[in-house]
GUMARRO-100030 format. One record per residue (C-alpha): residue number from 1; x, y, z. Coordinates in Angstrom, 2 decimals. Each point is the difference from the previous one (the first is absolute). Layout:
BEGIN
num/x/y/z
NUM/X/Y/Z
...
//
This chain:
BEGIN
num/x/y/z
1/37.88/3.42/163.09
2/0.70/-2.36/-2.90
3/-0.94/-3.57/0.92
4/1.21/-2.80/-2.24
5/-1.07/-3.63/-0.01
6/3.19/-2.01/-0.30
7/1.73/-3.18/1.03
8/3.12/-0.08/2.11
9/2.19/-0.81/-2.99
10/-1.06/3.16/-1.81
11/0.60/1.96/3.21
12/3.57/-1.32/0.11
13/0.53/1.14/-3.58
14/-1.43/3.43/0.74
15/2.14/0.23/3.13
16/3.06/-0.77/-2.10
17/-0.88/2.80/-2.42
18/-0.56/2.40/2.91
19/3.44/-0.96/1.35
20/1.70/0.84/-3.30
21/0.45/-3.48/-1.42
22/1.02/0.15/-3.65
23/0.82/-3.65/-0.80
24/-1.85/-3.29/0.39
25/1.02/-3.45/-1.09
26/-1.83/-3.19/0.83
27/-1.40/-3.29/-1.17
28/-3.71/-0.89/0.19
29/-0.99/-2.07/3.03
30/-3.28/-0.30/1.86
31/-0.89/1.87/2.20
32/2.55/2.77/-0.74
33/-0.59/0.47/-3.74
34/-2.35/2.96/0.33
35/2.84/2.06/1.51
36/1.80/-0.58/-3.31
37/-3.18/0.87/-1.94
38/-0.48/3.20/2.00
39/3.60/1.09/-0.46
40/-0.34/-0.65/-3.74
41/-2.82/2.56/-0.04
42/1.53/2.51/2.41
43/3.72/0.12/-0.80
44/0.31/0.75/-3.75
45/-2.14/3.17/0.10
46/2.40/1.34/2.64
47/3.09/-0.85/-2.02
48/0.72/-3.17/1.94
49/0.89/-3.46/-1.24
50/-1.97/-3.21/0.56
51/1.61/-3.27/-1.12
52/-1.03/-3.65/0.06
53/3.07/-2.14/0.54
54/0.29/-3.47/-1.48
55/-0.19/-1.30/3.58
56/0.28/1.18/3.61
57/3.79/-0.17/0.07
58/0.31/2.23/-3.06
59/-2.57/2.42/1.40
60/2.02/0.47/3.18
61/3.12/0.52/-2.10
62/-1.73/2.74/-1.99
63/-1.08/1.67/3.24
64/3.50/-0.09/1.48
65/1.48/1.49/-3.15
66/-2.57/2.79/-0.03
67/0.58/0.68/3.70
68/3.77/0.15/-0.51
69/-0.64/2.54/-2.74
70/-1.87/2.15/2.52
71/-3.67/-0.87/-0.48
72/-2.51/-0.85/2.69
73/-1.17/-3.51/-0.85
74/-2.79/-2.41/0.88
75/-0.55/-3.66/-0.72
76/-2.87/-2.25/1.09
77/-0.45/-3.73/0.42
78/-1.35/-2.70/2.31
79/1.58/-2.84/1.98
80/1.34/-2.13/-2.89
81/1.49/3.11/-1.61
82/1.60/1.15/3.25
83/1.90/-3.28/0.11
84/1.37/0.74/-3.48
85/0.87/3.55/1.08
86/2.13/-1.29/2.87
87/3.47/0.26/-1.57
88/-0.71/3.46/-1.38
89/-1.40/1.11/3.36
90/3.33/-0.99/1.55
91/1.81/1.98/-2.73
92/-2.14/3.07/0.74
93/0.68/-0.28/3.74
94/3.74/-0.53/-0.38
95/0.51/2.72/-2.61
96/-2.51/2.39/1.62
97/-2.33/0.32/-2.97
98/-3.31/1.65/0.97
99/-3.25/-1.50/-1.25
100/-3.52/-0.81/1.14
101/-1.31/-3.56/-0.33
102/-3.75/-0.57/0.36
103/-0.72/-3.57/1.10
104/-3.71/-0.76/-0.37
105/0.04/-3.19/2.02
106/-2.07/-3.06/-0.75
107/-0.58/-3.29/1.75
108/3.13/-2.17/0.08
109/2.10/-2.01/0.15
110/1.49/-0.29/-3.49
111/-2.42/0.97/-2.76
112/-2.79/-0.21/2.57
113/-3.31/1.59/-0.94
114/0.39/2.87/-2.43
115/-3.41/1.49/0.78
116/-0.01/-0.40/3.78
117/1.76/2.24/2.48
118/2.22/-0.63/3.00
119/2.92/1.74/1.64
120/2.24/-2.77/-1.28
121/3.26/1.85/-0.60
122/0.61/1.96/3.21
123/3.04/-2.02/1.06
124/1.25/-0.47/-3.56
125/0.07/3.76/-0.60
126/2.27/0.42/3.02
127/2.25/-3.02/-0.48
128/-0.18/-0.64/-3.75
129/3.36/1.60/-0.69
130/3.51/-1.34/0.36
131/1.83/1.50/2.95
132/-3.09/0.67/2.10
133/0.43/3.79/-0.15
134/-3.07/1.85/1.39
135/-2.69/1.21/-2.38
136/-3.00/2.32/0.25
137/-3.48/-1.53/-0.37
138/-3.23/2.02/0.22
139/-3.43/-1.60/0.35
140/-3.17/1.79/-1.21
141/-3.46/-0.90/1.30
142/-2.11/1.57/-2.77
143/0.13/1.95/-3.25
144/0.63/3.30/1.79
145/3.00/-1.56/1.71
146/1.24/-1.37/-3.32
147/0.18/3.55/-1.31
148/1.58/1.57/3.09
149/2.44/-2.78/0.87
150/1.27/-0.16/-3.58
151/1.04/3.64/0.30
152/1.72/-0.77/3.32
153/1.67/-2.99/-1.67
154/1.52/2.18/-2.71
155/1.21/2.48/2.61
156/1.67/-2.75/2.01
157/1.53/-1.55/-3.12
158/1.49/3.33/-1.01
159/1.24/1.01/3.45
160/1.51/-3.35/0.97
161/0.87/-1.17/-3.54
162/-1.51/-3.45/0.30
163/-2.92/-2.06/-1.31
164/-3.23/0.60/1.93
165/-2.91/-2.44/-0.09
166/-3.71/0.80/0.08
167/-1.53/-3.22/1.32
168/-3.58/0.12/-1.22
169/-2.07/-3.10/-0.74
170/-2.67/-1.14/-2.42
171/-2.90/1.06/2.22
172/1.31/3.57/0.16
173/1.46/0.18/-3.49
174/-3.09/-1.15/-1.89
175/-2.79/1.43/2.16
176/-1.53/3.26/-1.17
177/-0.97/2.63/2.54
178/-0.59/3.72/0.16
179/3.14/2.10/0.52
180/0.38/3.77/0.10
181/3.63/0.34/-1.07
182/-0.11/3.78/0.38
183/-0.81/-0.35/3.69
184/3.07/-2.14/0.77
185/2.81/2.00/1.55
186/3.19/-1.12/-1.73
187/3.48/0.47/1.43
188/2.43/2.34/-1.70
189/1.77/-1.80/-2.82
190/3.61/-1.05/0.49
191/2.67/-0.46/-2.65
192/3.27/-1.80/0.55
193/2.81/2.33/1.03
194/2.07/1.00/-3.05
195/3.79/-0.04/0.23
196/1.69/3.39/-0.19
197/3.75/0.21/-0.23
198/3.01/-1.13/-2.01
199/1.02/-3.31/1.57
200/-2.96/-2.36/-0.32
201/0.23/-3.17/2.10
202/-3.19/-1.92/-0.87
203/-0.66/-1.75/3.33
204/1.53/2.41/2.48
205/-2.66/1.12/2.46
206/-0.43/1.38/3.51
207/-0.87/-2.43/2.77
208/-3.58/-1.35/-0.17
209/-0.57/1.65/-3.38
210/-0.07/-0.72/-3.71
211/2.72/1.38/-2.29
212/-0.65/3.00/-2.24
213/-0.98/-0.87/-3.56
214/1.27/0.52/-3.51
215/-1.77/-1.66/-2.94
216/1.72/-2.46/-2.26
217/0.69/1.69/-3.32
218/1.00/3.39/1.40
219/3.40/1.62/-0.59
220/1.43/-1.63/3.15
221/0.91/-3.69/0.06
222/-2.59/-1.84/2.14
223/0.78/-3.55/1.09
224/-2.68/-2.56/0.86
225/0.57/-3.63/0.88
226/-2.00/-2.84/1.50
227/3.14/-1.34/1.67
228/1.39/0.89/3.43
229/1.57/3.41/-0.32
230/1.47/2.84/1.98
231/-1.02/3.66/0.01
232/1.87/0.49/-3.28
233/-2.20/-2.56/-1.77
234/2.84/-2.40/-0.74
235/-0.26/-3.67/0.97
236/1.80/-0.69/3.27
237/0.86/-2.93/2.26
238/1.26/2.15/2.86
239/-1.87/-1.12/3.15
240/-0.04/3.41/1.69
241/-1.29/1.78/-3.09
242/-2.67/-2.65/-0.56
243/-1.11/0.17/3.65
244/-0.30/3.79/-0.09
245/-2.12/-0.01/-3.17
246/-2.25/-2.80/1.30
247/-0.48/1.81/3.30
248/-1.01/3.21/-1.75
249/-2.53/-1.84/-2.20
250/-1.50/-1.41/3.18
251/0.12/3.17/2.07
252/-1.45/2.35/-2.61
253/-3.27/-1.94/0.40
254/-0.03/-1.15/3.63
255/1.35/3.24/1.48
256/-2.90/1.85/-1.62
257/-2.73/-2.33/1.29
258/-2.10/2.76/1.56
259/0.08/2.18/-3.12
260/-1.15/-2.99/-2.07
261/-2.81/-1.01/2.37
262/-3.53/0.55/-1.34
263/-3.09/-1.19/1.85
264/-3.59/0.66/1.06
265/-1.55/-0.57/3.40
266/-3.40/0.09/1.64
267/0.44/0.25/3.74
268/-3.03/-0.61/2.18
269/0.07/1.04/3.67
270/-0.34/-2.86/2.49
271/1.00/-2.63/-2.60
272/2.25/-2.75/1.31
273/0.43/-1.66/-3.41
274/2.02/1.26/-2.97
275/-0.45/-1.54/-3.45
276/3.02/0.36/-2.29
277/-0.46/-0.57/-3.72
278/0.92/1.22/-3.47
279/-1.30/0.02/-3.56
280/-3.58/-0.79/-0.94
281/-0.54/-1.93/3.26
282/0.20/3.28/1.92
283/-3.25/1.11/-1.59
284/-1.85/-2.99/1.42
285/1.77/0.46/3.34
286/-1.12/3.61/0.30
287/-3.57/-0.92/-0.91
288/-0.01/-2.81/2.57
289/1.33/2.33/2.70
290/-2.58/2.66/-0.87
291/-2.77/-2.56/0.53
292/1.51/-1.14/3.30
293/0.28/3.62/1.16
294/-3.70/0.49/-0.67
295/-0.60/-3.04/2.23
296/2.01/1.58/2.80
297/3.12/-2.11/-0.62
298/2.76/2.46/-0.98
299/2.95/-1.37/-1.99
300/2.80/2.11/-1.49
301/1.65/-0.59/-3.38
302/3.46/0.67/-1.41
303/0.33/-0.23/-3.78
304/3.58/-0.28/-1.21
305/0.70/1.70/-3.33
306/3.75/-0.60/0.23
307/0.87/-3.69/0.42
308/3.73/0.12/-0.69
309/2.04/1.31/1.69
310/-2.04/-1.28/2.94
311/-1.31/3.07/1.89
312/1.08/-1.40/3.36
313/-0.05/3.30/1.87
314/-3.56/0.66/-1.15
315/-1.18/-3.50/0.92
316/1.57/0.17/3.47
317/-1.48/3.43/0.70
318/-3.52/-0.76/-1.24
319/-0.23/-3.41/1.68
320/1.45/0.83/3.42
321/-3.31/0.73/1.76
322/-1.99/-2.97/-1.33
323/-0.55/-3.31/1.73
324/-0.97/-1.89/-3.16
325/1.73/0.19/-3.39
326/-1.55/-1.67/-3.06
327/1.74/-0.21/-3.37
328/-2.00/-0.62/-3.16
329/1.44/-0.99/-3.40
330/-1.33/-1.24/-3.32
331/2.60/-2.79/0.03
332/1.22/-2.67/2.40
333/2.13/2.35/2.10
334/2.69/1.80/-1.97
335/0.21/3.10/2.20
336/-1.22/-1.01/3.44
337/3.53/-1.08/0.94
338/1.15/3.60/-0.40
339/-2.74/1.15/2.37
340/1.02/-2.62/2.56
341/3.64/1.05/-0.27
342/-0.97/3.62/0.59
343/-2.19/-0.94/3.00
344/1.89/-2.75/1.83
345/-1.74/0.72/3.31
346/-3.50/-0.39/-1.43
347/-2.01/-2.94/-1.24
348/-0.94/0.60/-3.63
349/-2.95/-1.98/-1.34
350/-0.12/-0.70/-3.72
351/-2.72/-0.67/-2.52
352/0.92/-0.67/-3.59
353/-1.91/-1.23/-3.01
354/1.16/-0.90/-3.50
355/-2.81/-1.81/-1.78
356/-0.88/2.39/-2.85
357/-2.59/2.01/2.00
358/0.26/3.17/2.04
359/0.03/-0.06/3.80
360/-3.44/1.30/0.92
361/-0.99/2.41/2.79
362/-2.09/-2.82/1.49
363/3.04/-2.28/0.22
364/2.08/2.79/1.56
365/-2.71/0.69/2.59
366/0.01/-3.70/0.92
367/3.79/0.04/0.37
368/-0.14/3.08/2.24
369/-2.87/-1.25/2.14
370/1.75/-3.33/0.55
371/2.86/1.88/1.62
//
């Protein structure tokens, strides 16, 4: 056993290295900067490249270029930087460019509080691209999760050829805790499917799948464009072609909802209340429910690790036997609507808080006991 004392940001960087990342570009921003600092230490000794762009927009451009050349890439920022990433995120979605984006969230709106955490960007990560095409967003609760979910994020990015977000926040990213990386069971690593053949069509793919890949700069001509295009990569205005491409971009994510669903649960017999949560708040929720269980008041918990696509099948299955559903968020309610949509026959109670401090176990116990 090799236990390390590290913050969540370092764990993300180490997860990226474990996943085979060989390129990082970013711009310093609190509270994500130590991901950049960690990659600067970790990447060059392994033959990788770590670059500081002149701004967030340039950094995303560097990452897309490296990804199109065949590298596994990571960038990291916080809320204000994500807003600057938006156009490039849309480019990556539309042209199926795989990358992992770590968003170490801080209190918003706007510049907000650079040194205070909140789950401020949950809706923005889903809807902050033109076209509204689905994305994949994973939510760690601690440093161990930061390591493991970053590896999953790279696998999803490679398999589905899309940007994948790791939605951490300041309280996770900059809190040091003991982690035994060697004890974490990682999934097998995935690489994007290489094209084999003589007639390369850059965006031709089976239903619900990403197209096979050839890097820019190889012997075969590879076309990339940010404009609406057909399977051949050429710009098109044909409605049927456009509709087919858009539908595939949507279906390759939504049709694979169950494969993308990551979660934890703590089911207690005889409980009639289920607490649903994600991120750092789930740690307080589990502690609160442990205390209530010791008092003879069993409450079950469901911690979502995949936020987008919404794991509707999981939520329906796990909630079906409970009378009371409580949703907790470290914001004013950016995800509770998805829970209500998934459970239209149940009353979902909500508690949210966005005032620069964590939701405490005591507060959660009060919310549960006032049910």
